[in-house]
C-alpha positions in Angstrom: -0.1 0.0 0.2 2.8 2.0 0.8 6.4 2.9 -2.0 9.3 3.6 0.5 12.8 4.9 -0.7 15.5 5.6 2.2 18.5 7.3 0.9 21.4 8.4 2.6 23.2 11.8 2.8 22.1 15.2 2.0 18.7 14.7 1.0 16.0 17.4 -0.9 12.2 17.1 0.8 11.0 15.0 -2.1 12.1 12.9 -5.1 10.2 11.4 -7.7 9.6 7.6 -8.5 8.9 6.4 -12.6 7.9 3.0 -12.4 7.6 2.0 -16.0 5.9 -1.3 -17.0 8.3 -3.1 -19.8 4.9 -3.9 -22.0 2.0 -1.6 -21.2 2.8 1.9 -21.3 -0.9 2.7 -20.0 0.8 0.9 -16.1 3.4 3.2 -16.1 3.2 5.4 -13.0 4.9 8.7 -12.0 4.9 9.7 -7.9 6.0 12.4 -5.8 7.2 10.7 -2.9 7.4 13.5 0.2 10.1 12.8 2.8 9.0 11.6 6.5 9.9 12.2 9.8 12.2 9.5 9.8 13.9 10.5 7.2 12.6 8.0 4.4 10.8 9.0 1.4 7.0 7.6 1.1 4.1 7.9 -1.7 0.6 5.5 -1.2 0.9 2.6 -3.9 -1.8 0.4 -5.0 -0.8 -3.3 -6.4 1.2 -3.2 -9.1 0.3 -5.5 -12.1 2.7 -8.4 -12.6 5.2 -8.1 -15.0 9.1 -6.6 -15.5 9.3 -2.6 -14.5 12.1 0.2 -14.9 12.2 2.0 -11.8 14.0 5.3 -11.8 14.2 7.0 -8.7 15.1 10.9 -9.1 15.7 14.2 -7.3 13.7 17.8 -8.4 16.3 19.7 -10.0 16.9 16.2 -12.2 20.1 16.5 -10.9 20.8 12.4 -9.7 18.8 9.6 -10.6 18.6 5.7 -9.8 17.1 3.3 -12.5 16.9 -0.2 -11.5 14.3 -2.9 -13.6 12.7 -5.5 -10.9 10.6 -8.7 -12.1 
């Protein structure tokens, strides 16, 4: 029900996460995750359809990006 990202070092107030389905673009999502009191970033997320996903986490200024592939 919740997407959570934990980052080390200097962190912005929010990060963006793009979830791209490998075959069905209509399932793609772009979320803004707000920083919580614990320092993690969170946003509500419903269950994703099965398949391979490309996950991109980036800062609001576009200065850095983390890219992962998940099944």
